DRENBAVEX-891886 format. One record per residue: x, y, z of N, C-alpha, C, O in turn; residue in three letters. Coordinates in steps of 0.1 Angstrom, whole numbers, plus 2048, in hexadecimal, padded with zeros to 3 digits. Layout:
XYZXYZXYZXYZala...
% end
This chain:
80D7F47FD8017FD7FF80580B7FF80381180Amet80D8137F48118217F680882D7FC7FC82D7F9ser80D8348018048427FC80E84D80681584980Fasp80C85A80380F865807816865819814860824gly82086F81082C86E81F82887082982E86D833pro81887A82A81088883380B87F83280188182Basn80C8738357FC8688397FE85F8457F6857849ala80F86384E81485E85981886785D82086C856val81587186B81C87A86C82387887C81E875887gln83387987883D87388783F88088B844889885val83988089983D8898A584988E8A285288A89Apro84B89C8AB8568A08A68668988B38728998B1asp85B88F8C486088A8C98658828C986D87E8D1lys8608788BA86586E8B88748758B287F8778B7arg86D8798A487988389F88A88A8A689688A8A3tyr88288D8AF88D8978B98978838BD89F87F8B4ala89687F8C289986B8C88A08698B889586B8B3arg8A58688B28A38628A88B286E8A48BC8678A0his8B387D8A48C38848A38C687D8AF8D18778B1leu8BE87E8B48C687D8C58CC8848D28D68868D8gly8B988B8CF8BE8918D98B388F8E78A88928E7tyr8BA8898F18AC87F8FD8A088590389788090Apro8A58928FD89689C90988B89C8FF8818A2902asp88C8938EF8818948E987B8A08E486F8A18E3gly8878AF8DF8808B98E288D8BB8D48988B68D4arg8888C18C988F8C38C18978D28BF8918DB8C5ile89F8D48BA8AD8DF8C08A48ED8BA89C8EB8B1arg8A58F98BE8A19038B58AC90F8B08B79108B6glu8A99148A78B991A89E8BC91188E8B3910886gly8CB90A88C8C790587F8C88F887F8C48F0876asp8D08F288D8C58E088E8BA8E68888B88E687Cser8B18EB88F8A28ED8908978EA88088E8E387Dgly8A28F787989E8FB86B8A38EC86989D8E4870arg8B08E785E8B28DC8608A58D286189C8CF859leu8A88CF86D89A8C586F88A8CA8668868C585Bala8858D286A87A8D085C87D8D384C8768D2843glu88E8D784E88A8DB83E8888C883B87F8C2835arg8928C283F88F8B48408838B083C8808AB831val87C8B284886E8AA84B8628B183C8578AC838arg8698BE8388608BD82F8648BA81F85C8BA816arg8748B781F8728B381586F8A581286E8A2806trp86E89C81F86A88E81D85788F81A850885816phe85389B81C84489E81E83E8A18118328A280Fgly8498A38068498A67F984F8A27EE8508A97E3gln85888F7F485E88A7E885F87B7EF8628727E8his85E87B7F685D8677F98588607FB850861805ala8578567F584D84C7EC84C8427F98508377F6ala84684280A84483681083A82F8068348337FCpro83A82081383181380E830810818837814821trp8238068198287F68238207EC81B81B7F0810ser81D7DD82281B7D78198157CF82381B7D182Eval80B7C78258067BC82E8007B382A7FB7B281Fasp7FF7AA8327F879D82D7F57948427FA79484Darg7ED78F83C7EB7808507E87778427E6778836val7EC76C8507F37608447EC75885C7ED75C868leu7E874B8567E574285E7EF73B8657F973A85Eala7F07368737FB72C8747FD72387A7FE721886ile7FF71986C7FC70B86C8027058767FC6FE87Eglu80E7098788166FE88482070788F82B70C88Cval81B70889A82871289C82F7058AB8286FF8B3leu83D7058A98436FC8B184C6FF8BB8487088C2gly8596F98BE8687028C986B70A8C28687158C7asp87070B8B58797128B286F7198A187871E89Aasp86A71A89E86271F89285571B89384D71589Barg85572088984172A88983C72287684172886Dmet83571687282F71986382472186181B722869arg82672885281773285580D72684681271B842leu7FE72B8417FD72683B7FD72182C7F7718827ala80972D82680F72F81781B72881D824728815asp81D72382782E71582583571D82E830719839gly83D72583183F72C83284772883F83F721845thr85772884885A72984E86173585786A73C852glu85A73686486474586C86573E87985D73B882leu87373E87588573588488274088B889749889arg8797418938837468A587A73F8B086E73E8B4ser8897388B287C72E8C587473D8CB86873C8CDala87F74C8CD8787598D286875A8D085E75C8D8thr86A7578C185B75D8BD8507548BF8457578C4leu8547478BB8467388BF84673C8CE83C73F8D3ala85473C8D584B73C8E983E74C8E683274D8E9ala8467578E083D75C8E182D75B8E082475E8E8arg82F7558D18227578CF81B7498D08107488CCphe81F7418D58197348D98147358EA80B72D8ECarg81773D8F580E7478FD8087488F980073E8F8glu8047548F17F97628F47EF7558E87E47598E3ala7F77458E47E873E8E07E67468CC7DB7488C8gly7F17498C47EF7528B87EC7498B07F67418B1cys7E27448A77E174089D7DC74B88E7D374A886his7E97568917EB7608827F17648837F876488Dala7F376B87A80377987E80377E872802777868val80478B87380179886881379A86281D79E869tyr81479785481E7A185481F7A484D8197A1843ala82A7B184F82B7C48498387C28448407BA848leu8397C983D83D7D783583D7E28398337E783Cala84E7EC83D8457F983D8537FC83485D7F6836ile85380582985E80E82685F81B828855821828ser86B822829867830824866837815863841811ala86B82A81186E83080187F8307F78868397FBgly88282A7F188F82D7ED8968387E58A18387E1glu8888447E488C84A7E48998547ED8A085C7E8gly89884F7FF89D8528078AC8508068B6858805val8AB8458058B583F8048BF8497FF8C884F805asp8BB84B7EF8C584E7E48C685E7E68CB8637DCala8C18667F18BB8727F98C88747FD8D187B7F7ala8C986D80B8D58638178E786680E8F186B811ile8E285F8008EE85E7F88F386C7F48FE8707F8lys8EA8757EC8EB87C7E48F488B7F18FD8937F0ala8EB8867FB8F289280690089181090789A815his90387F80E91088181191988280C923885812trp9188817FD9228827F092388B7ED92D88D7E6glu9168987F191B8A17F591F8AC80091C8B8803ala9268A480292A8A58169208B18179218BD816asp9158A781B9088A98229048A38328F98A1837arg9168A383A90F89784490289D8498FC89484Fpro8FD8A984A8F18B08568EA8AA84A8E989E84Dasp8E68AA8448D78A783F8D789D8398CC89A837glu8E68918328E388B83C8E187F8458DF873842ala8E58878508DE87C85C8D08808608C887B868tyr8CE8898588BE89385F8B188B85A8A688985Eala8BA88784C8AC8818448AA87084A8A186984Cleu8B787084A8B785E8528B38628628AE858867asn8B38698688AE86687389686787388B862877ala89B87086B88C86F863881865861876860864phe88B86585A88C85485288384A85A878846859ala89484886488A83887188683E876888837881ala87D84B87C87A85188386984987E863841884ala86485586985984C86685884086684C840866tyr85E83286786082D86385A82286F85281986Eval86282887D85B82388884C82988E844825897glu84D83288783D83D88683082F882829828889glu83383087382C82586D82981887481E812873arg83381587A83180B87D82580688981D7FD888met82680F89581C81389A80F81389680680B89Aglu80D8228898038268828008158817FD80F88Cval80180E8737FF8008757F97F887D7ED7F687Eglu8047F48847FD7EF88F7F27EC8967EC7E289Agly7EF8038937E280389C7D77FF8977CD7FB89Dphe7D980088A7D57FC87F7CE7E98797C47E9873arg7D17E387B7D77D487D7CF7D788B7C37D988Cleu7D67D88947CD7D68A47C07D68A17BA7CB8A5cys7B87E289A7AC7EB89E7A57E189779A7E189Clys7A87D58867A17CE87E79E7BF8887957B6886ala7A77C08947AD7AF8957A27B28A479A7A98A8val7A47BD8AB7967C08B678B7BD8B17857B68BAasp7837BF8A277A7BF89E7747B18A076A7AE8A4gly77F7AB89B77479E8A077B7948A577F7898A1glu77C79B8B277D7988BD78C7918C678C7878CEgly7957988C17A478D8C07B379B8C77B17A78C9gln7B97978C77C57A08CE7D179F8C37D57948C1met7D77AC8BB7E07A88B77EF7AF8BF7F17BA8C5leu7F97A38BE8037A68C68127AE8C28157AF8B6leu8197B18C981C7BB8C582A7B68B782C7AB8B3pro8337C08B28357BC8A68477B88AC84D7B98B6his8497B38988557AA8A385E7AE8978597B688Ftyr86C7AA8958767AD8838787A588887379F892cys8847A187C88E79487989D7A287E8A17AC877pro8A479C88D8AB7A28948AD7A88A38B77AB8ABgly89D7A78A38967A48B289C79D8BA8A67978B5tyr89B79B8C48A67918CF8A47878CE89E7848D8asp8A67798C48A676E8C489A7698B68927608B4gly89E7748AE89A77289C8A47788938A3784890trp8AE77188E8BA7728848AE77D8808A277E880asp8BB78487A8B87918728BA79085F8B6798856val8C078285D8B877D8538B17798498B277883Dser8A577685A89577384E89177D85188677B856glu89378885088D79184688E78D839883791834asn89678682E89578182288577682787B77B823gly88476E82B87676782F86E76F82E86576B827val86C77B83486078183585E78982E85278D82Fleu86478F82586679781685F78A80E85378D80Cala86278080A85B77480284F77380584776E7FCgln84A77681183977581A83A77E81383877C807val83D78D81983579780F83979D8068347A8804leu8447987FB8417967EE83E7A97E88377AC7DEasp8457B27F18437C17EF8527CA7E785D7CD7E9ala8457CB7DC84E7CE7D18577DC7D68557E57DEpro8677D97C98727E47D38747DF7E287C7E27EBgly8707DA7E187A7D07F28867C77EE8857BD7E8leu8927CC7F489F7BD7F18A47B88038A67BF80Egln8A57AC8008AD7AC80B8BC7AB8098BD7A87FDval8C87AB8108CE7A980E8D57988128CD790817leu8DE7968108E27858188E57888288E2781832pro8EB7948288EB7978378DA79883E8D7792848ser8D179E8388C17A383D8BF7AC83D8B37B083Fgly8D17BA8368C87C48338BF7C58308BC7BA82Bgln8B57D182F8AC7D58268B07DF81E8B87E8821leu8AA7DE8128A97EA8048A07ED8038997E37FFleu8987F980589C80480F8A180381B89A7FD824pro8AE80981E8B180782C8A88098388AA802842gln89B81783489681A839880813837875817834lys88780283C87A7FF83C8797F38488847EF84Dser8707F084C8747E185286D7DA84D8677DC843met86B7CA8568607C385185F7BA8638687B786Bleu8517B786384B7B586E83F7AB8768337AF875ala8437A387C8347A287982979C88B830799895val81E79C88C81679F89280C79189680378D88Ephe80E78C8A18097818A67FB7898A57F97958A5gly7F177F8A37DE7828A87DD7728B07E17678ADval7D37768BF7D076D8C17BD76D8CA7B67778CFthr7BA7638C97A97668CC7AC7648D57AA7588D4ala7B37658E77B47638F07B876B8F87C37698FEhis7B27788FA7C077F8FD7C277E90B7CD78290Dpro7BD77B9147BC76E91F7C677091F7CB776929glu7CE76C9157DA7619197E876C9137F176690Darg7E97759137F778190E7F778591A7EF789922val80C78191B80D78592881179992781579E91Dpro81079F93080D7AD93181A7B092B8177B8922ser8247AF92B8347B592582F7AD9128397AC90Agly8227A890C81F7A69028147AE8FC8107AA8F1gln80E7BC9027FF7BD9008077C98FB8107CE901ile8037CF8EE8097D88E48077E38EB8117EA8ECpro7F77EA8F57F27F28F38047F98F98078048F5cys8107F19038157F790881D7FF90482280890Bthr8217FE8F68277FD8E982380B8E782D8138E7gly8158118E680E8178D68108268DD8148258E8cys80E8308D88098408E07FF8438DB7FB84D8E2ser7F98418D47E683B8D17E08438DE7DD83A8E6leu7DD84D8E27E08498EF7C98498F57C4848900leu7C584C8E97BC8518E97B18448E07A48448DEasp7B983D8DC7B582E8D97AA8288E47AE8248EFcys79C8298DF7918208E679880F8EA7958098F4arg7A180A8E079F7FA8E17A97F98EB7AC7EE8EEleu7B28098F47C28058FB7BC7FE9087B5804910arg7C27F09097CB7E69187CF7E99217CF7E492Carg7D47F191D7E17F39297EB7FE9267F17FE91Cala7ED80892F7F381292D80181592580B80E926pro7FF82191E80C81F91981C82091E81F829926phe82481891A83381E921839828915839827909ala83E83191D84083891485183691284F83D908glu85A83591286483391486682890A86081D909ser87182E90487581E8F988281C8FD88B823902his8818098F88878018FD8978038F489E7FB8F9pro89A8078EF8AB8058F08B08128EE8BC8118F0gly8AC81D8EA8B182E8E08AF8378F18B883F8F4ile8A28328FC8A283F9028A88389148AC83E91Easp8A882C9118B382591D8C182A9208C682A92Cglu8C882F9128D28369108D38429108DD848910ala8C68489118C38589118BA85F91A8B2868917asn8BE85A9268BE86392E8BB8709328C587692Fpro8B48769378B488B9398BD88E93D8C5884940ala8C289B9418D089D94C8C989A9538BD899955pro8DE89795D8DD89496B8D889B9738D88A796Fala8D489997E8CA89B9848CF8AA98F8D58AF985thr8D18B29978D68B59A58DA8A79AC8D789B9ACpro8E38AF9B38E88A79BE8F28969BC8F788F9C4gly8F28959AC8F588C9A190689499E90B897993met90C8949AC91989F99E9238979999298919A1ala92789698D92989698692D88B97C937887976gly91B88698091787A97590F88196A90688A96Btyr91487995D90987E9568F987A94E8F287D945ala8FC8739598F087095B8E18719648E587896Dphe8D78709678D28709718D48649798DA85B974pro8CF8649858D185A9948C28519898C4848981glu8BB85498C8A984B9868B68429788B2836978lys8BC8439728C183D9688CD83696E8D382C96Aala8CE83A9718E08359798DE82797F8E381C97Bleu8D382A98A8CE8219978C48159898C580998Carg8BF8169828B980F9798C88019708CA7F496Farg8CD80C96C8DE8039638DF8009708D87F696Ftrp8E18009778E77FA9838E37EC98A8EA7E398Fser8D47EE9888CC7E298D8CF7D99818D87D0981thr8C87DB97A8C67D39708D07D09688CE7C5965lys8DE7D69618E47D49538F37D695A8FE7D9954gln8F27D49678FB7D196B9017C69738FA7C597Dthr90C7BC9739107B397A91E7B99819277BB979glu9207BB9909307BA9959357B09999307AE9A4leu9417A599494379D99E9527A09A59597A99A0glu9547989B09647A29B796B78D9BA9687829BFarg9797969B097C7869AD99278C9B499A7939AEgly9917859C09A07839C699B7979CD99379B9D5gly9A87A19C19A87AE9C69A17B49BE99D7BF9C3asp99B7B19AF9927B39A19837AF9A397D7A49A6gln97F7C299C9737C19979757BE98D97F7BF987val9667B798895F7B597E9547B797994B7AF979arg9537C39739497C797193F7C89609427D0958ala9337BF95D92F7C19519237CB95191D7D195Aarg9227CA94391A7D693C90E7D09379127C5933phe9027D19358FC7CE9288F57DC9248F17E692Ahis8F57DA91D8F67E69118E67E59078E67E08FCphe8DB7EA90C8D07E99008CF7FA8F68CD8058FAleu8D07F48EA8CA7FF8E58CA7FC8D68D17F28D3gly8C48028CD8C18058C08C68068B28CE80F8B2ser8C58018A88CB8078968C18118968B5810899thr8C981C8918BD8288888BB82687B8BA82F873cys8B98168788B280F86C8B080786C8B57FE873ser8A680586489B7F58658997F487589C7EC87Dasp88F8028758857FF88088880188C8817FE896gly89680688B89A80689B89E7F689E8947F48A5gly8A57E789D8AA7DD8A28AE7E38AD8B57ED8AEile8AA7D98B88B37D88BD8C17D38C28C17C68C1pro8CC7D88C88D67D58CB8DE7D48D88DD7DD8E0leu8E77C78DB8ED7C38EB8F67C58E38F87C58D7lys8FF7C98F390F7CB8EE90F7C99019077CA90Aphe91D7C790091F7C191392B7C590E9317C5904val92E7CA91C93B7D291E9407D192C93A7D2937tyr9527CF9289577C293895E7D193A9627D9932glu95D7CF94896A7DB9529737D195C96C7C795Eval97F7D09619837CB9659887DA97098B7E596Ahis9887D997B98E7E69809927DC98E98E7D1992leu99F7E59939AA7DB99F9A77F19A89A57FD9A4val9AA7E59B99A77F59BF9B87F99BF9C07F09C4pro9BC8019BD9C680A9C19C98159D29C98219D0glu9CA8129DA9C58239E39B78229E69B38189ECgly9AE82E9DF9A28319E79988339D498E8399D0asp9A282D9D09A182D9BB99A81C9B699A8129BEglu99581B9A99948139A499D81499799881C98Ftyr9A580F9949AD81398C9A080497B99A7F997Cile9A180B9719A18079669A880295F9B0807957ile9A37EC9639B37E49599B17E294F9B87E6946arg9A17DB94999F7DA9439927DD93D9887E0943his9927DD92D9837E492C9857D991798E7D890Emet9747D491A96F7D290B9617D190A9597CD913cys95E7D58FC9507CD8FA94C7CE8EC94F7D58E3ala93E7BE8EB93C7B88E59317B88E19297BC8EAala92B7B38D59207B68D091B79F8DC9227948DBpro90E7A38E590E79C8EA90578C8E08FF78B8D5ala9087838EB90D7768EA90276F8E28F97698E9glu90076F8D18F376B8CF8E67758CB8DB7718C9asn8EA77E8CA8E47918C78ED78C8BA8F97878B9his8DF7928AB8E97988A38E17A28988E17A188Cmet8D87AF8A68D97B68A28E47BD89E8E87B5895gly8EB7C489D8FB7C78A18FD7C58919067CE890tyr8FB7BF8848FE7BB87A8F47C48708F37C2864arg8EC7CC8778E77D78728E37E18768D97E8874ser8EF7E087D8F07F287A8F77FB86E8FC7F2867met8F97FF86B8FE80B85D90780585D9077FA857cys9148078669208088649277F98649317F485Fser91D7F586B91E7E286A91F7DF85F9287D785Ctyr9137E485290F7E184491E7EB8399207EA82Dgln9257F584392D7FC83293C7F28379437EF82Dser9407EE8449477E984B94B7E285A9507E6864ser9427CF8549467CE86494E7CC86794F7D2872ala9607BE8629647C786A96E7D18729747CE87Cglu96F7E186C96F7EA8709677ED88396B7F088Eglu95A7EA87A94C7F288B9547EA8959597F089Eile9577D48949587D189F9667D98A79677DC8B3leu9707D989C97B7DC89F97C7E58A99807E48B5arg9767F589F9777FD8AD96F7FD8BA9738058C3leu9647F58BB95D7F58C59697EB8D096A7EF8DCleu96F7E18CC9747DC8D49837E88D498C7E48DBgln9857F38CD9937FE8CF9918028D99997FE8E2ala98780A8DE97E80E8E598580B8F69818038FEala9908168F898C81090A99082191499882291Darg98A82991098883291598E83192598A82A92Epro99983B9269998359369A182B93E9A582994Aleu9A38279329AF81A9399BA82193D9C182A938leu9BC8199509C58189519BF82595C9C8826964gly9BA82995D9B683A9639AB83596C9A382C967arg9A983A9789A883C98299183797E98C838973pro98983498998083098097684197F96F843976leu97784A98B97385298797585B98196D86397Eser98485E97F98186396F97386596896E871966asp96E85A96696286096095986396394F86095Dala95886A97094E86E97494D887973947891977leu95B87E96996389096396A88E955972897951asn96788094D96988494595D88493795287E937trp96188C92D95689792895789291995989B910asn95788291695C8859069508878F99448848FBpro95388C8F094D88F8E393F8828E49428768E3asp9328858E692B8788E891D87F8E091888A8E1arg91B8758DA9098748D48FF8688D990385C8D8asn8FA8698DB8F285F8E48E88548DE8E184A8E2pro8E98588D48E184B8CA8E483E8D08EC83B8D9ala8DA8358C88E08248D58E281A8C98DD80E8C7gly8EC8228BF8F78168B99078188BA90C81E8C3cys90A8178B791A8148BD92681F8AA9328238AAile91C81E8A192382089792D82B89593682988Ccys92C83B89E93A8438A393F8408AC93D8388B5ser94B84C8A69518498BA94C8538C39508548CFval94285C8BE9378618C992C8598CE92985D8DAglu9278528CA9238448CD92683C8D692083D8E0asn9308338D393E82D8D893F83A8EA9388398F4arg9468408E89498458EF93A84B8F69408568F6asn92D84F8FB92484F90292084290791C841913his9218368FE91B82A90492A82691392782391Flys93882891093D82691694082D926944827930trp93B84392393284592E92F83E93793683A940leu91D83A93291383493891E82693D91981D937met92382394192781393C93281994D930813958val93B82394E94382495993E82D95B946832963leu93183995B92E83D96692182F97191D82E97Cgln92082996991981F96E91581397690C80D97Athr92981497693180D98093380D989930805992ile93D82098893C82499193182699D9338269A9his92382A9979198299A091681D9A991481B9B5phe91781399A9128059A891A8039B39158029BEser9288039B09388029BE9318099C09278039BFleu92E8199C49268259D191F81F9D591F81E9E1val9168199CF9048189D490A80A9DB9088079E6ala90F8069D69147F59E491E7FA9EB9237F39F4arg9238069EA92D8069FA92480FA02927811A0Egln9178159FD91181DA0490D813A0B90E814A18glu905808A058FD801A0B8FF7F4A158F77EEA1Cgly90F7F0A129127E8A1B9127EBA2E9147E2A36ala
% end
């Protein structure tokens, strides 16, 4: 289904988040004027589209499901979600901002206009994300009229579902103009493939799978649960500025405490402290595929300080979302080398992280040095906060 680019309105807050503004406000001045020019260009020139298809589930096994047309979707995680909710059918959906957007971004880069390229990339990603929510509401409304319930969308590249399965979904939908590379990357790049489970047993759907918690259409008459506004990847990495009383920390106490308890592991062995931080983010393309990286830091006490003796970072085991990052698509070996080579403050006291003020960008990926600096600042300050909190609680 093709329609005008203005059929879906991207909220400023969503656009601002993709631009890297954690407070959800587009800045005034040159940045604001550029953001508005990009929005107007998209409205005048982009050719977005979506395609959907509903298919019955014939077999729902432990690690795969077979659809009515014979297609097999291979994911133990997806099969478990659908089995728990008693799903009998799936809606497959493809969304794209259109190939003209890719061409325009490329043209900006070739003409040495990086700001325009970045802003258009951000808007197109925000558009696809918003379009997914709008299309999800449309499908939700359709099945609700039949006494059924739609589960939240799930995409290849999400936890437990290999991104290469994009090729399988593309065949199901036969979307014109959509290409899938062997890696699973989509062309046009600002595209997204997803499935929605359909169940006739709403009472079996766990609270975490009720789609309303991820839907911002607050006046919806079908709402079953309140909207949980925080974004699962990017917003976790982009908290508001530090609150008063947290001197030296670049993040608010609430965020540090949450990361400390939910995403940080501390282990003591002899005179060494091993800390492991589980970072959750998302790509800026393909509709925001979740990313998981594990950061490890070894500390040795020296006087009143902890000295950083070892630092490393790598994609989480069995999580392939990083393969959808634009930097990985252009140079897989190089971006992983850069991730592993980044060791800021190695050999220095951990407390130096409170005074470290590098150039940084809070986007959910690790593509640029500013992105990587931001992640390491999160990691080191959270570890420092964790150690201080434990000492105070001792």
